[in-house]
SEGUGU-831575 format. One record per residue (C-alpha): residue in one letter; z, x, y. Coordinates in Angstrom, 2 decimals, always signed. Example, Ala and Ser with C-alpha at 12.3 -4.5 7.8 and 13.67 -1.06 7.14 Angstrom:
<'A', <+7.80, +12.30, -4.50>>
<'S', <+7.14, +13.67, -1.06>>
This chain:
<'M', <-11.78, -5.29, +9.41>>
<'L', <-15.11, -5.50, +7.61>>
<'H', <-16.66, -8.95, +7.63>>
<'Q', <-20.29, -9.77, +6.99>>
<'S', <-21.28, -6.17, +7.42>>
<'D', <-23.78, -3.91, +5.73>>
<'E', <-21.05, -1.31, +5.29>>
<'K', <-19.68, -1.16, +1.77>>
<'S', <-16.44, +0.55, +2.73>>
<'K', <-14.75, +2.62, +5.36>>
<'V', <-12.05, +5.21, +4.70>>
<'R', <-10.03, +6.78, +7.50>>
<'I', <-7.41, +9.49, +7.03>>
<'Y', <-4.89, +10.24, +9.75>>
<'N', <-1.37, +11.50, +10.31>>
<'A', <+1.05, +8.87, +9.09>>
<'R', <+3.49, +6.99, +11.24>>
<'V', <+6.16, +7.01, +8.54>>
<'S', <+7.61, +9.22, +5.82>>
<'F', <+10.25, +8.56, +3.18>>
<'E', <+12.85, +10.16, +5.45>>
<'D', <+11.82, +7.88, +8.34>>
<'V', <+12.29, +4.83, +6.12>>
<'Y', <+15.74, +6.03, +5.01>>
<'Q', <+16.81, +6.35, +8.67>>
<'K', <+16.00, +2.74, +9.65>>
<'E', <+19.03, +1.03, +11.15>>
<'N', <+18.53, -2.37, +9.55>>
<'L', <+18.92, -1.15, +5.95>>
<'S', <+21.99, -2.27, +4.06>>
<'P', <+23.70, +0.39, +1.92>>
<'D', <+22.50, -1.38, -1.27>>
<'L', <+18.88, -1.56, -0.08>>
<'L', <+19.00, +2.07, +1.05>>
<'E', <+20.24, +3.14, -2.38>>
<'N', <+17.43, +1.16, -4.08>>
<'I', <+14.63, +2.49, -1.91>>
<'K', <+15.87, +6.08, -2.19>>
<'S', <+15.26, +5.86, -5.93>>
<'A', <+11.78, +4.32, -5.54>>
<'D', <+8.70, +6.34, -6.40>>
<'I', <+6.45, +3.65, -4.91>>
<'L', <+7.63, +1.91, -1.77>>
<'L', <+5.97, -1.12, -0.17>>
<'L', <+6.39, -1.20, +3.60>>
<'P', <+6.22, -4.14, +6.01>>
<'H', <+4.07, -4.31, +9.11>>
<'E', <+6.56, -3.38, +11.82>>
<'D', <+4.67, -5.31, +14.47>>
<'F', <+1.61, -7.33, +13.56>>
<'K', <+0.27, -9.64, +16.27>>
<'G', <+3.79, -10.32, +17.48>>
<'F', <+5.31, -10.75, +14.02>>
<'K', <+8.01, -8.21, +13.18>>
<'N', <+8.63, -6.70, +9.75>>
<'C', <+6.33, -8.94, +7.73>>
<'F', <+4.27, -8.36, +4.63>>
<'P', <+0.72, -9.51, +3.89>>
<'E', <+0.38, -12.61, +1.74>>
<'Q', <+0.64, -12.03, -2.00>>
<'T', <+2.84, -8.97, -1.55>>
<'Y', <+5.33, -10.35, -4.03>>
<'Q', <+2.58, -10.80, -6.65>>
<'F', <+1.38, -7.24, -5.95>>
<'Y', <+4.96, -5.96, -6.20>>
<'S', <+5.46, -7.74, -9.55>>
<'F', <+2.19, -6.29, -10.86>>
<'L', <+3.18, -2.76, -9.78>>
<'K', <+6.62, -3.07, -11.37>>
<'K', <+5.03, -3.97, -14.72>>
<'Q', <+2.51, -1.13, -14.46>>
<'A', <+5.06, +1.41, -13.23>>
<'V', <+7.12, +1.07, -16.40>>
<'N', <+4.22, +2.59, -18.34>>
<'H', <+4.40, +5.68, -16.11>>
<'D', <+8.21, +5.90, -15.88>>
<'L', <+8.05, +5.08, -12.16>>
<'S', <+10.07, +2.73, -9.97>>
<'V', <+8.82, +0.37, -7.27>>
<'D', <+10.69, -1.24, -4.39>>
<'I', <+10.07, -3.20, -1.20>>
<'G', <+11.36, -1.85, +2.12>>
<'A', <+13.12, -5.10, +3.08>>
<'S', <+16.04, -7.14, +1.80>>
<'D', <+15.43, -10.52, +0.20>>
<'K', <+16.83, -12.15, +3.34>>
<'E', <+14.43, -10.23, +5.63>>
<'Y', <+11.34, -10.59, +3.43>>
<'K', <+8.55, -12.59, +5.14>>
<'E', <+4.89, -12.94, +4.21>>
<'L', <+2.14, -13.55, +6.73>>
<'E', <-1.10, -15.25, +5.69>>
<'L', <-4.21, -13.58, +7.02>>
<'H', <-7.83, -13.97, +5.90>>
<'A', <-8.49, -15.66, +2.54>>
<'D', <-11.55, -13.52, +1.75>>
<'V', <-9.89, -10.22, +2.61>>
<'V', <-7.15, -8.94, +0.34>>
<'S', <-4.53, -7.20, +2.46>>
<'I', <-2.18, -4.99, +0.55>>
<'S', <+1.20, -3.99, +1.90>>
<'E', <+1.33, -0.35, +3.01>>
<'V', <+2.22, +1.82, +0.03>>
<'L', <+4.28, +4.99, +0.51>>
<'I', <+4.14, +7.59, -2.28>>
<'Q', <+4.33, +11.29, -2.99>>
<'W', <+0.94, +13.03, -3.25>>
<'I', <+1.39, +13.83, -6.93>>
<'L', <+1.39, +10.08, -7.71>>
<'F', <-1.80, +9.37, -5.77>>
<'P', <-4.19, +9.17, -8.78>>
<'V', <-1.81, +7.01, -10.81>>
<'V', <-0.96, +4.60, -8.00>>
<'T', <-4.54, +4.22, -6.78>>
<'G', <-5.54, +3.47, -10.38>>
<'M', <-2.86, +0.76, -10.52>>
<'I', <-4.07, -0.70, -7.21>>
<'A', <-7.68, -0.66, -8.43>>
<'T', <-6.67, -2.60, -11.55>>
<'Y', <-4.82, -5.18, -9.43>>
<'L', <-7.82, -5.62, -7.13>>
<'C', <-10.31, -5.91, -10.02>>
<'D', <-8.09, -8.56, -11.63>>
<'L', <-8.17, -10.55, -8.35>>
<'V', <-11.97, -10.38, -8.21>>
<'K', <-12.16, -11.63, -11.82>>
<'Q', <-9.75, -14.50, -11.06>>
<'R', <-11.58, -15.62, -7.93>>
<'K', <-15.04, -14.94, -9.39>>
<'K', <-16.53, -13.64, -6.14>>
<'K', <-17.00, -10.42, -4.19>>
<'M', <-14.10, -9.64, -1.93>>
<'N', <-13.07, -7.08, +0.65>>
<'A', <-9.71, -5.34, +0.88>>
<'C', <-7.65, -3.68, +3.55>>
<'I', <-5.26, -1.10, +2.10>>
<'K', <-3.04, +1.61, +3.60>>
<'I', <-1.64, +4.30, +1.35>>
<'S', <+0.67, +6.82, +2.98>>
<'V', <+1.07, +9.98, +0.94>>
<'E', <+3.68, +12.64, +1.49>>
<'K', <+3.35, +16.28, +0.48>>
<'K', <+5.67, +19.12, +1.47>>
<'G', <+6.96, +17.42, +4.60>>
<'K', <+3.56, +16.17, +5.82>>
<'T', <+2.46, +12.56, +5.50>>
<'K', <-1.10, +11.26, +5.77>>
<'T', <-2.28, +7.67, +5.73>>
<'I', <-5.45, +6.72, +3.94>>
<'N', <-6.82, +3.46, +5.28>>
<'F', <-9.44, +1.73, +3.14>>
<'E', <-11.41, -1.27, +4.39>>
<'G', <-14.28, -2.66, +2.41>>
<'D', <-15.67, -3.96, -0.83>>
<'I', <-13.08, -3.95, -3.61>>
<'E', <-15.67, -2.60, -6.03>>
<'N', <-15.79, +0.64, -3.99>>
<'F', <-12.01, +1.21, -3.76>>
<'E', <-11.48, +3.33, -6.86>>
<'R', <-14.53, +5.51, -6.24>>
<'A', <-13.46, +6.07, -2.62>>
<'M', <-9.94, +7.07, -3.68>>
<'K', <-11.25, +9.49, -6.32>>
<'S', <-13.27, +11.24, -3.62>>
<'I', <-10.14, +12.10, -1.61>>
<'K', <-9.08, +15.67, -2.21>>
<'E', <-5.84, +17.51, -1.70>>
<'N', <-7.31, +19.38, +1.28>>
<'I', <-6.52, +16.42, +3.55>>
<'F', <-3.22, +18.24, +4.12>>
<'D', <-4.87, +21.54, +5.15>>
<'E', <-4.74, +21.17, +8.92>>
């Protein structure tokens, strides 16, 4: 996590721990939830194990989810959360760091979804009227491969950092 650092942002790209197919195979999914998430273009995933907490989401995930749902309509996309209402739990972390739930998408949606996330983050900065850092994981799937892009840093650098990511991240 970046706190009181001279670094503006840090982006790491690595092989993902999860794909859409992995999510569909989870044992705790009800048939209704499975049907909903199979039709989702944008899927928000919980932390499976975060400091001893199982299957929890960062604080404000529901607000982020609501924002994405409104934005997704403009792009004819659907959004869902990878947990039932009964299982949904939020975990409060650091007030000055915006943690976004891991987002799972297909590569073709990367520019659209990162643009939506950038808008959400900029709106938060305007509301709070101060500089803020963010911690965001975006897992992107392309032709059976999944990569995770982990961004940590100044919200103002998020969109520029995401625009610099090229399709060749899958050329390994």
